[in-house]
C-alpha positions as CSV (number, residue, x, y, z in Angstrom):
1,M,-0.1,0.3,0.0
2,R,1.1,3.3,-1.0
3,E,-0.2,6.9,0.1
4,I,-1.9,8.7,-2.6
5,V,-0.5,12.2,-3.4
6,V,-3.1,15.0,-3.4
7,F,-3.4,18.2,-5.7
8,G,-0.7,20.5,-4.5
9,D,2.3,18.2,-4.6
10,P,4.5,19.1,-7.4
11,V,5.0,15.6,-8.5
12,L,1.5,15.5,-10.0
13,T,2.6,18.4,-12.5
14,Q,5.9,17.1,-13.6
15,K,6.4,14.9,-16.8
16,T,7.5,11.4,-15.9
17,K,10.8,9.5,-16.7
18,T,10.9,6.5,-19.2
19,V,11.1,3.0,-17.6
20,T,14.0,1.5,-18.7
21,I,14.5,-1.4,-16.2
22,F,12.2,-4.2,-16.2
23,D,12.7,-6.2,-12.9
24,A,11.2,-7.5,-9.7
25,D,11.2,-3.9,-8.2
26,L,8.7,-2.8,-11.0
27,T,6.5,-5.6,-10.7
28,R,6.4,-5.0,-6.8
29,L,5.6,-1.2,-7.5
30,V,3.2,-2.1,-9.8
31,A,1.4,-4.6,-7.4
32,E,1.6,-1.9,-4.9
33,M,-0.2,0.6,-7.2
34,H,-2.9,-2.0,-7.7
35,Q,-3.5,-2.8,-4.2
36,T,-3.6,1.3,-3.4
37,M,-6.1,1.7,-6.1
38,I,-8.5,-0.8,-5.1
39,K,-8.4,0.0,-1.5
40,A,-9.2,3.8,-2.7
41,H,-11.9,2.5,-4.8
42,G,-10.5,4.0,-7.9
43,V,-10.3,2.7,-11.6
44,G,-7.0,3.9,-12.4
45,L,-3.6,5.2,-10.9
46,A,-0.5,6.5,-12.4
47,A,2.8,6.4,-10.7
48,P,3.1,10.2,-9.8
49,Q,0.0,9.7,-7.7
50,I,2.1,7.9,-5.2
51,G,5.1,10.2,-5.6
52,V,7.0,8.3,-8.3
53,A,8.0,10.0,-11.6
54,Q,7.9,7.2,-13.7
55,A,6.0,6.5,-16.6
56,I,3.8,3.9,-15.0
57,C,0.1,3.6,-14.9
58,I,-2.7,0.9,-14.2
59,V,-6.4,0.8,-15.0
60,D,-9.0,-1.8,-14.0
61,T,-12.6,-0.7,-14.6
62,T,-13.8,-3.4,-12.3
63,V,-11.9,-2.1,-9.4
64,G,-10.2,-5.5,-8.7
65,E,-13.3,-7.5,-9.4
66,D,-12.0,-9.1,-12.4
67,P,-8.4,-9.7,-12.3
68,D,-8.1,-10.1,-16.1
69,Q,-9.3,-6.7,-16.8
70,L,-6.3,-4.9,-15.2
71,V,-4.3,-2.9,-17.9
72,I,-0.6,-2.4,-17.0
73,M,0.9,0.4,-19.2
74,I,4.4,1.2,-18.7
75,N,5.8,4.2,-21.4
76,P,2.5,4.5,-22.8
77,Q,1.7,6.6,-25.9
78,I,-1.7,7.4,-27.5
79,L,-1.4,6.4,-31.1
80,E,-4.9,7.3,-32.4
81,S,-7.9,9.0,-31.0
82,S,-11.4,9.5,-32.3
83,G,-14.8,10.7,-31.2
84,I,-15.8,12.8,-28.2
85,Q,-17.3,11.9,-24.9
86,K,-18.1,14.3,-22.2
87,D,-18.6,13.0,-18.8
88,E,-18.3,13.3,-15.0
89,E,-14.7,12.6,-14.0
90,G,-13.0,12.2,-10.4
91,C,-9.3,11.5,-9.6
92,L,-7.9,9.9,-6.4
93,S,-5.8,13.1,-6.2
94,F,-8.8,15.3,-6.0
95,P,-10.5,13.3,-3.3
96,D,-14.5,13.9,-3.4
97,I,-14.2,16.3,-6.3
98,T,-15.6,15.6,-9.7
99,T,-15.9,17.6,-12.8
100,V,-17.1,17.2,-16.6
101,V,-14.2,16.5,-18.7
102,E,-14.1,16.1,-22.5
103,R,-12.2,13.0,-23.6
104,P,-12.1,10.7,-27.0
105,E,-14.6,8.1,-27.4
106,K,-12.0,5.7,-28.9
107,V,-8.1,5.3,-28.3
108,K,-5.5,2.9,-29.7
109,I,-2.1,3.0,-27.3
110,K,1.0,1.3,-27.4
111,A,2.8,0.5,-24.4
112,Q,5.1,-2.1,-22.7
113,N,4.3,-4.7,-20.2
114,L,6.1,-5.8,-17.0
115,A,8.5,-7.6,-19.0
116,G,9.3,-4.8,-21.4
117,A,7.4,-6.3,-24.5
118,W,5.7,-3.8,-26.4
119,F,1.7,-4.2,-27.0
120,E,-1.1,-2.3,-28.6
121,K,-4.7,-1.9,-27.1
122,E,-7.7,-0.2,-28.4
123,A,-10.5,0.9,-25.9
124,E,-13.5,3.0,-26.1
125,G,-16.1,4.6,-23.8
126,F,-15.4,4.3,-20.0
127,L,-12.1,2.5,-20.5
128,A,-10.6,4.9,-23.1
129,R,-11.7,7.8,-20.5
130,A,-9.8,6.0,-17.8
131,I,-6.8,5.3,-20.1
132,C,-6.7,9.0,-21.3
133,H,-6.7,10.2,-17.6
134,E,-3.8,8.0,-16.3
135,I,-1.6,8.8,-19.4
136,D,-2.4,12.7,-18.7
137,H,-0.8,12.1,-15.3
138,L,2.4,10.7,-17.0
139,N,2.5,14.0,-18.9
140,G,1.9,16.2,-15.8
141,V,-1.7,17.1,-16.9
142,L,-4.5,17.0,-14.5
143,M,-8.2,16.8,-15.1
144,T,-8.2,20.5,-14.0
145,D,-6.2,21.3,-16.9
146,R,-9.0,19.9,-19.4
147,V,-11.7,22.2,-18.1
148,S,-12.6,25.9,-18.5
149,K,-11.0,28.6,-16.3
150,L,-14.1,29.2,-14.4
151,K,-14.4,25.4,-13.4
152,R,-10.8,25.2,-12.4
153,E,-11.1,28.3,-10.1
154,I,-14.2,26.7,-8.4
155,I,-12.3,23.5,-7.8
156,K,-9.3,25.5,-6.6
157,K,-11.7,27.4,-4.3
158,K,-12.9,23.9,-2.9
159,V,-9.3,22.7,-2.5
160,V,-8.4,25.9,-0.7
161,K,-11.5,25.5,1.6
162,R,-10.6,21.9,2.7
163,Q,-7.2,23.0,3.4
164,K,-8.3,25.6,5.8
165,A,-10.4,22.9,7.3
166,G,-7.5,20.9,7.6
167,T,-9.2,17.8,5.4
168,W,-6.7,18.3,2.6
169,H,-3.2,17.2,2.8
170,T,-0.5,17.7,0.5
């Protein structure tokens, strides 16, 4: 289990480093990420969200119910995207805060697995949304960067209010 980093921590806005070593430490880190994500009831988690600035993210839209649905993406890249979907989106680094975000309806990605082998995956709908959200984290892009300035200010005011109340920790 790892602690989830919340908005305000600089690691969330930095571009991650490419993973070059595929070993037992990487496998252990991904397992810890998966446990952390499930305990937090999330559908995705990127390494920066646990304070690790490496290009690693995972998505499991079943929140651990179906282990075969876990998508592990190391050094992922979006190859193609099409369509548009707008829906409510949350983020484990913005606890209890959601906002409507526009994302592609379909994506095709290329990434490496735990052994370092490259693979491609196509996704649509909610899975495409989750994959794009997590890949954004690897580029230092937050969901608040994908909304209007007004919505961003509203979210920041909520964060400041919770910081003053002592219920938001960075």
